[in-house]
Every structure is written in structure tokens, then in C-alpha cells.
N, C-alpha and C positions, 0 to 999 in steps of 0.2 A: 123877695128879700127874706121873709120869715123862714122859708125852708133852708136857706143857706146858713142863717144864724143858728137854727136848730141843729142842722147837720154839723156845724162847727162845734157847738156845745157837746153834742153826743160824742164826737171824735175826741175832744179834750178829756171828757169824763172817762171814756174807755181807756185812753192811754194812761190816765192817772190810776185807775183801778188796776190795770195790768201791772204798772210799776209797783204798787203796794203789794200785790200778790206775789210778784217776783221777789221782792225784798224779803218777804216772809220766809223764804226758803232758808235764810240764815238760822232759823230756829229749829229746823227739822232734824238736826244731828249736832252733837257737840257738848261742850261744857259751858255753863252759864252761872251767873250769880245774881242774887237779889238781896236786899236788906229788909229785915223784919226785927223789930224791937232791938235795934242796935247790934244785930247779929248778921254777919254775912253768911248766907246759905248758898251752897253750891248745888247746882242741878245738872245732872248728866242725862242727856236724851240719846237713846240708841234704839233704832227700829221702833218697836211698839212698847218700849219701857221708858219711864221717867223716874229717876231716883233723886231724892233730895237728901243732902248731907248737912245735918244740923250739928251743933257742938255736942248735943246730948243724945244723938241718935239719928236714925235714918227713916225715910218714908219711901216705900216702894209702890209704884203705881203702874197700871196698864194705860198706855197712851193710844188714842184713836184720833186721827186727823179727820175733821169734818170737811175742811177745804184747806187751801194753802195757808190761810191766815187764822184758822180756828181749830182748836182741838178740845177733846174731852179726856179727862183722866179719871180712873176708878182706883181708889185706894185698895191695895192688896195687903200691905203690912205697915204698921207704925210701931216704932219703939221710942218715940220722942215723948217724954213725960208730959202729961196734961195737954197733949195736942188735941184740938177741937174736932178733928175728923178721925174716922176709924175705917176698918175694912168695909168695903161696899159703898162708901160715900163717893159721890161724884162731884167733879168741878169742871166748868166750862171756861175756857180761856180764849179770848178774841184779841188778836194782835191789831192794834189801832194804827201804829206807824213804826217805822224803822229808821233810825238816824245813825248811820255808821254801824257801830257795834252795840248800840242801845236799842232795845226792843220794848216799846210801850204797849201795855196790854190792859184789858179789863177782865177780871176773873169773877166768876159767880158760883156760889155754893148755897144751896137751899134758899134761893131767892135773895141772897145778900151779895151785892157786888162791890168791888173796889178796884182802883187803878193801881198799877205798879209798873216797875221797870226791871227788865233783865239786862245784864251786860254779858256779851259773848266773851269767853275767856280764851278760846282756842279756835283753830281753823278746822 
């Protein structure tokens, strides 16, 4: 009896993990937005680059996928006044779940983490 239950749980977990990873592909290319300090920031992902468009400037980064649901960015250029990151700084982003066009993530920079949400703007 126990092996059947264990096999069932492993099968359910595997299917769930595959579904999450498959849904993460929504984030691999396109245009997205997120809110920070009452400002909508537009993010464009293409190949190995991620560019953020703020009202007062842009942030250009190099993008590297760790797996389907996790990526690292390295800042290349920043011209947003008083932005807390600069060239060479790195950020890790883990996608926690995807619900339609909303992508929920946890970002970490210099051992400080926070949760956020992207919204997919295009196909």
C-alpha cells in the first residue's frame, strides 16, 4: 500500500513541477511591466538581454537563464538617477508561479530578497 501512495505522490509532484517550468516560458521573451514606487516600469527581454525603461532613464542588463524558472542579470549600464545598483551588480530572479499573464517572482540582490509581479504585455 505504501509504495502505491508514494508513487502517486511522486507522479503528482512531477506533473506539478513540469507544469510550473512549462509556464515559465512566458517570461523568456517579450515585453512586461511591474510597479515600483507608483511607477510602471516596462521590461523588454530578448535573447540574452533585459532592458528596463523607467520614466527617468533605462537599465541595460545581461540575462542568463539558470533553468526555465530562474535567471540572473548583470547590470551593464544604468542612467536612472539614484538607482541602487550599478554596472557589475547581479540579481537573481526565481519565478514562483504563473497565473495567466501574471508572473510572480522573488528577486535577490546582495542577500536582500523581495517578492514582485510582472505582467506580460505582448505575445
